[in-house]
C-alpha positions in Angstrom: -9.4 -19.7 4.8 -7.1 -17.7 7.1 -3.3 -17.5 7.3 -1.1 -18.2 10.3 0.6 -15.3 11.9 3.7 -14.4 14.0 3.0 -11.1 15.8 5.2 -8.9 17.8 2.9 -8.3 20.7 4.6 -5.0 21.9 4.6 -3.7 25.4 1.5 -3.6 27.6 1.2 0.1 26.9 0.3 -0.7 23.3 -3.1 -1.6 24.5 -3.9 2.0 25.3 -1.5 3.8 22.9 -2.8 4.8 19.5 0.2 4.7 17.1 1.1 3.3 13.7 1.6 -0.2 15.0 -1.8 -0.3 16.8 -3.4 1.0 13.5 -1.6 -1.8 11.6 -3.1 -4.4 14.0 -6.6 -2.9 13.6 -6.3 -3.2 9.8 -4.9 -6.7 10.1 -8.0 -7.8 12.2 -10.3 -6.2 9.6 -8.7 -8.3 6.9 -8.5 -11.6 8.6 -11.8 -13.0 10.0 -11.3 -16.3 11.8 -13.9 -18.5 13.5 -11.6 -19.2 16.4 -8.0 -18.2 17.5 -5.3 -20.5 18.8 -2.5 -18.4 20.2 0.9 -19.4 21.7 2.1 -16.7 24.2 5.6 -15.9 25.1 4.3 -14.9 28.5 3.2 -18.3 29.4 5.9 -20.9 29.9 5.7 -24.5 30.9 7.6 -27.7 30.3 4.4 -29.5 29.2 2.3 -27.5 26.7 -0.7 -26.2 28.6 -4.0 -25.4 26.8 -6.8 -23.2 28.2 -9.9 -25.4 28.5 -13.1 -23.5 29.1 -16.2 -22.2 27.3 -16.5 -19.4 29.8 -15.1 -15.8 29.5 -11.3 -16.0 30.1 -9.9 -13.6 32.8 -7.7 -10.8 31.7 -4.3 -11.4 33.4 -2.1 -8.5 34.3 1.3 -10.2 34.2 3.3 -7.0 34.8 4.0 -4.6 37.6 4.7 -0.9 38.2 2.3 0.4 35.6 -0.4 3.1 36.0 -3.7 2.0 37.5 -5.5 2.2 34.1 -3.4 -0.7 33.0 -5.0 -2.9 35.6 -8.6 -1.9 34.5 -8.3 -3.2 31.0 -10.6 -6.1 30.1 -10.6 -8.4 27.1 -13.6 -10.6 27.8 -13.1 -13.3 25.1 -14.6 -16.7 25.6 -12.7 -19.9 25.4 -13.7 -23.0 23.4 -13.5 -26.5 24.7 -14.2 -27.8 21.3 -11.2 -26.1 19.7 -9.1 -27.0 22.7 -10.0 -30.6 22.2 -9.1 -30.5 18.5 -5.7 -29.0 19.4 -5.2 -31.6 22.1 -6.0 -34.4 19.7 -3.5 -33.1 17.1 -0.8 -32.9 19.7 -1.5 -36.4 21.0 -1.2 -37.8 17.4 2.1 -36.0 17.1 3.4 -37.4 20.4 3.4 -34.0 22.1 2.4 -34.1 25.8 -0.2 -31.6 26.9 -2.3 -30.7 29.9 -5.5 -28.8 30.3 -5.6 -25.5 32.1 -9.0 -24.6 33.5 -8.1 -21.5 35.6 -5.6 -19.4 33.8 -6.8 -16.4 31.7 -5.3 -14.4 28.9 -1.9 -12.8 29.6 -0.8 -9.6 27.9 1.1 -11.6 25.3 -2.4 -12.5 24.1 -4.8 -9.7 24.8 -2.7 -6.6 23.9 -2.6 -7.5 20.2 -6.1 -9.0 20.1 -7.6 -6.0 21.7 -6.6 -4.0 18.6 -7.3 -6.8 16.1 -10.6 -7.9 17.4 -11.8 -5.3 19.8 -15.3 -6.8 20.3 -13.7 -9.9 21.9 -16.3 -12.0 20.1 -14.0 -14.7 18.7 -13.3 -17.7 20.9 -9.7 -17.9 22.0 -7.6 -20.9 23.1 -4.2 -19.9 24.6 -1.3 -22.3 24.7 2.0 -22.1 26.6 5.5 -22.4 25.2 8.6 -24.2 26.3 11.5 -21.9 25.6 14.0 -24.7 26.0 13.0 -26.6 23.0 14.9 -26.1 19.8 13.5 -24.3 16.7 13.1 -27.6 15.0 11.1 -28.9 18.0 8.9 -25.8 18.0 8.4 -26.2 14.3 7.1 -29.7 15.0 4.6 -28.4 17.4 3.3 -26.0 14.8 3.3 -28.6 12.1 0.9 -30.7 14.1 -1.7 -28.0 13.5 -1.4 -27.9 9.8 -4.8 -27.4 8.1 -6.3 -25.2 10.8 -6.2 -22.4 8.2 -8.7 -24.4 6.1 -11.0 -24.5 9.1 -10.7 -20.8 9.6 -8.9 -21.3 12.9 -6.2 -18.6 13.2 -2.9 -19.8 14.6 -0.9 -17.0 16.1 2.6 -17.1 17.6 2.8 -14.1 19.9 6.3 -12.9 20.8 9.1 -10.6 19.7 12.1 -11.5 17.5 14.4 -8.9 19.2 13.6 -8.7 22.9 16.4 -7.5 25.2 15.5 -5.0 27.9 19.2 -4.2 28.4 19.6 -3.2 24.8 16.6 -0.8 24.6 17.0 3.0 24.4 13.8 4.9 25.5 15.0 8.0 23.6 15.8 6.3 20.3 14.1 7.7 17.3 15.3 5.1 14.8 16.0 1.4 14.8 19.4 0.1 15.7 21.1 -1.5 12.7 22.2 -4.6 14.5 18.5 -5.3 15.5 17.4 -4.8 11.9 20.2 -7.0 10.6 19.1 -9.8 12.9 15.5 -9.5 11.8 16.4 -9.4 8.1 18.5 -12.6 8.5 15.7 -14.4 10.3 13.1 -13.5 7.7 15.4 -14.4 4.8 15.5 -18.0 6.1 11.9 -18.0 7.2 11.0 -17.0 3.6 13.0 -20.0 2.3 11.5 -22.4 4.8 15.0 -23.2 5.9 14.4 -24.6 9.3 17.8 -26.4 9.3 19.6 -23.0 9.2 17.2 -21.4 11.6 17.8 -24.2 14.1 21.3 -22.9 14.3 20.4 -19.2 14.5 22.3 -18.8 17.8 25.6 -19.4 16.1 24.8 -18.2 12.5 22.5 -15.1 12.8 24.1 -11.7 13.2 23.8 -10.3 16.7 21.8 -13.3 17.9 23.0 -13.2 21.5 22.0 -9.5 21.8 18.7 -10.0 20.0 17.7 -13.2 21.9 19.2 -13.4 25.4 16.4 -15.8 26.2 14.2 -17.6 23.7 10.7 -17.4 25.2 9.7 -14.5 22.9 11.4 -15.9 19.9 10.1 -19.5 19.7 6.5 -18.6 18.8 7.8 -17.7 15.4 8.8 -21.3 14.6 5.4 -22.6 15.9 3.5 -20.3 13.5 5.9 -21.2 10.7 5.4 -24.9 11.2 1.6 -24.6 11.3 1.7 -23.3 7.7 4.6 -25.3 6.3 2.4 -27.3 3.9 1.5 -24.2 1.9 2.9 -23.3 -1.6 2.7 -19.6 -0.9 5.8 -17.8 0.6 5.7 -16.2 4.0 5.2 -12.4 3.9 6.8 -9.8 6.1 3.8 -7.6 6.8 5.4 -5.3 9.4 8.9 -4.4 10.5 9.0 -1.5 13.0 10.8 -1.0 16.3 10.2 0.5 19.7 13.1 1.9 21.8 15.5 1.3 19.0 15.6 -2.5 19.3 12.3 -4.0 20.4 11.0 -5.5 17.2 7.4 -5.5 16.1 8.2 -7.7 13.0 5.1 -9.6 11.9 5.0 -12.4 9.4 2.0 -13.9 7.6 2.2 -17.5 6.6 
């Protein structure tokens, strides 16, 4: 049995930067051994949820620009799984959630950066799923809830994003986290721990510094999907990492 996870996927540089956070991800992968991975990426947006549908090796997508050449040579050659994709598709259909199959798209950096540290052998099948940033937290939670019980099948559900994600608020020379960013994360986790989706649904008006922390919701919503996928559990969510890059970019990770 595996948990569900929300992971701060970090910047693309994390893929080639040994640091405390990459070491944390390596240890996390050693502890959690799934048979397959279903991952919702903040870097893949679509109105209708799209699901990678292939048994072949998924391409490594370089969805960034202006980086050194080495960043365009990285490969994460994980295979997909039509069987797992069909299971996901069926769950969504039963929940009344429209989907489409994606047979060409590979894995963007919202997927492979973290997985490269967690499962460096790329030997676990991966099914990537898009997010719709315009749905409310409650609607995201419903998407996750349709996947309840995947943990019992050793299918790891991951929401890959970042709770605090504002490029205009980052400080490359920062040596410690900004209090306002930490306050936002602490408020979010307090209500995640309680399972209080009603309050989280109103985070924009209730959470401290919400407008600064989440100018746009695409990186934030994977949290509620991961939360919903594990909402039938009696155990409480655990905050397993809370560190920051550039003062504000959060690498908070939660295990459900």
